[in-house]
Backbone as a ProteinNet text record, in pm:
[ID]
protein_1_A
[PRIMARY]
MDARGLRCPLPVIRLAESAKGLPAGTELTVLSTDPAVKLDVPAWCRMRGHEHVTTREHTDDWTGWAVTVRLG
[TERTIARY]
83.3	0	88	46.8	128.1	90.3	182.3	161.7	268.3	329.4	432.7	371.5	443.4	397.8	310	269.7	186.9	275.6	238.8	315.5	246.2	323.8	275.7	155.1	50.4	28.5	-42.7	-57	-137.6	-91	40.8	78.4	25.8	32.2	-16.3	-169.5	-235.7	-381.9	-424.9	-358.4	-391.1	-360.3	-250.2	-217.1	-327.2	-372.3	-478.1	-606.3	-639.8	-759	-744.6	-626	-601.3	-605	-565.7	-558.1	-694.3	-792	-924.9	-983.4	-1026.7	-1094.5	-1002.5	-871.5	-779.2	-745	-722.2	-694.3	-554.5	-539.5	-409	-312.3	-189	-86.8	-68.1	-161.9	-149.8	-33.6	48.6	157.3	119.7	146.2	124	254.7	282.7	400.5	356.4	407.5	378.4	495.8	467.8	569.3	552.3	660.1	648.2	773.6	752.9	864	885.4	801.5	811.4	902.6	1013.5	1105.4	1043.1	936.2	871	813.2	788.5	730	819.5	950.4	1044.5	1018.6	965.9	933.1	783.7	701.7	557.1	495.7	536.7	476.4	514.2	642	672.6	598.3	581.3	506.4	360.3	301.5	163.5	150.8	250.1	248.9	248.7	335	341.4	208.6	146.4	21.4	-96.6	-91.4	-206.3	-186.8	-71.5	-49.6	-9.3	52.9	101.6	253.9	312.2	457.2	520.9	622.7	703.2	801.9	791.9	876.3	1008.3	1001.1	1123.7	1099.6	1206.6	1208.3	1326.8	1300.4	1406	1406	1524.2	1535.7	1524.2	1451.8	1427.1	1492.3	1579.3	1649.5	1653.6	1579.6	1586.3	1520.1	1390.5	1321	1252.2	1254.1	1203.8	1278.8	1284.3	1356.8	1258.3	1275.8	1187.3	1209.9	1102.2	1112.1	996.6	1025.7	924.5	920.8	809.4	795.5	690.2	731.3	641.8	599.1	468.9	412.2	335.3	324.7	241.8	132.1	10.5	-103.2	-118.2	-147.5	-163.3	-306.7
-116.6	0	123.1	222.2	342.5	448.7	474.6	579.4	687.5	694.3	796.6	935.1	1023.1	1160.3	1178.7	1069.8	1078.7	1075.2	1152.6	1159.3	1076.1	1037.2	962.3	1034.5	964.6	820.4	764.1	843.4	801.1	672.6	646.5	518.8	396.7	400.1	287	279.6	391.7	392.4	332.2	370.1	314.4	164.9	123.6	-18.6	-95.5	-45.3	-111.3	-121.5	-16.4	-18.4	-121.8	-129.2	-224.4	-368.4	-391.4	-525.9	-582.8	-495.6	-541.8	-639.7	-754.5	-852.1	-943.4	-920	-1006.1	-1128.1	-1242	-1363.6	-1363.2	-1440.7	-1459.3	-1514.4	-1469.5	-1512.8	-1417.5	-1326	-1226.8	-1133.6	-1105.2	-1009.7	-877.1	-770.4	-634.4	-559.5	-476.4	-391.7	-246.7	-171.3	-29.1	47.2	134	223.7	357.6	409.6	533.3	618.2	748.1	843.5	896.8	854.9	900.1	805.1	854.1	765.3	697.8	753.1	692.6	555.6	527.8	399.5	282.5	306.2	199.5	149.2	232.1	193.8	168.3	248.6	241.5	111.2	65.3	-56.2	-179.6	-199.3	-313.5	-307.4	-188.3	-174.2	-213.1	-171.5	-208	-359.6	-422.3	-568.8	-636.2	-591.1	-650.2	-634.6	-518.6	-492.6	-570	-600.2	-661.9	-809.4	-867.1	-1008.6	-1041.8	-946.1	-968.4	-982.1	-1020.8	-1039.6	-933.2	-867.3	-774.6	-860.6	-859.5	-944.9	-876.6	-754.3	-685	-534.9	-459.7	-316.3	-292.6	-237.9	-210.4	-62.1	-5	133.7	134.3	228.3	239.4	367.3	356.9	476.1	484.9	401	402.5	527.3	521.6	634.6	724.7	685.7	768.3	723.6	809.3	777.6	753.4	638.6	604	460.2	395.9	261.3	176.6	48.6	-50.8	-146.9	-149.9	-232.8	-339.8	-465.5	-577.3	-644.4	-674.6	-743.9	-865.5	-966	-1084.7	-1083.1	-1083.7	-1076.4	-1205.8	-1189.7	-1305.2	-1350.1
0	0	0	-69.3	-87.6	14.5	107.2	207.3	194.1	77.1	55.8	66.8	136.1	154.7	278.2	340.6	461.7	585.1	685.3	810.4	917.9	1016.2	1131.6	1192.5	1222	1227	1103.9	997.7	883.4	815.3	798.7	736.2	813.4	945.7	1024.9	1019.3	1020	1008.9	876	769.3	636.8	630	694	699.4	771.1	885.1	961.2	878.5	806	720.7	609.4	549.8	441.1	490	615.3	669.9	708.4	730	773.2	671.9	724.3	639.9	561	565.7	493.1	577.8	513.4	590.1	651.5	758.8	821.1	716.8	726.3	631.3	515.1	497	390.7	421.5	321.7	339.4	275.4	347.1	298.6	309.1	209.7	213.3	212.9	308.6	320.6	260	165.2	110.1	178.1	237.1	314.2	302.8	305.8	309.3	450	544.5	683.3	761.4	815.4	887.3	1009.8	1064.1	1180.2	1148	1021.1	981.8	1023.3	1031.9	1069.7	1211.1	1296.7	1434.4	1452.5	1386.9	1407	1356.9	1240.3	1184.9	1267.7	1302.6	1389.8	1524.1	1580.1	1705.5	1684.8	1574.2	1541.5	1530.3	1466.8	1453.9	1590.7	1679.6	1814.2	1888	1875.3	1947.3	1889.3	1760.6	1692.9	1659.1	1695.7	1670.2	1528.3	1459.7	1324.5	1328.7	1217.8	1211.4	1123.1	1175.6	1095.8	1017.9	886	802	769.4	719.9	680.1	667.2	684.3	654.3	562.5	446	349.2	313.7	308.9	263.5	112.2	60.2	-82.9	-132	-229.6	-278.8	-430.6	-500.6	-647	-706	-728.7	-789.9	-687	-560.5	-449.6	-325	-224.5	-102.5	10.2	76.1	186.9	227.1	275.6	329	279.2	261.4	229.7	347.5	419.1	538.9	509.3	522.9	493.5	622.4	630.6	746.5	697.5	784	758.4	863.9	817.5	909.9	988.7	1117.9	1206.6	1215.5
[MASK]
++++++++++++++++++++++++++++++++++++++++++++++++++++++++++++++++++++++++

């Protein structure tokens, strides 16, 4: 899901909205330009019973982070 240009807490709010109704095991990747996403998404995973899979810095055509989670 694309959350580039959004500031905290909007990337996590959008992630939560996107995750609603999806089955366990589904992987979602959040694209964000907000550095807070590196901490906020893993914290959201811990609180909601999901798994933080990876956080990768993205520097090709835009600068930011791609954070992948697996829904529990």
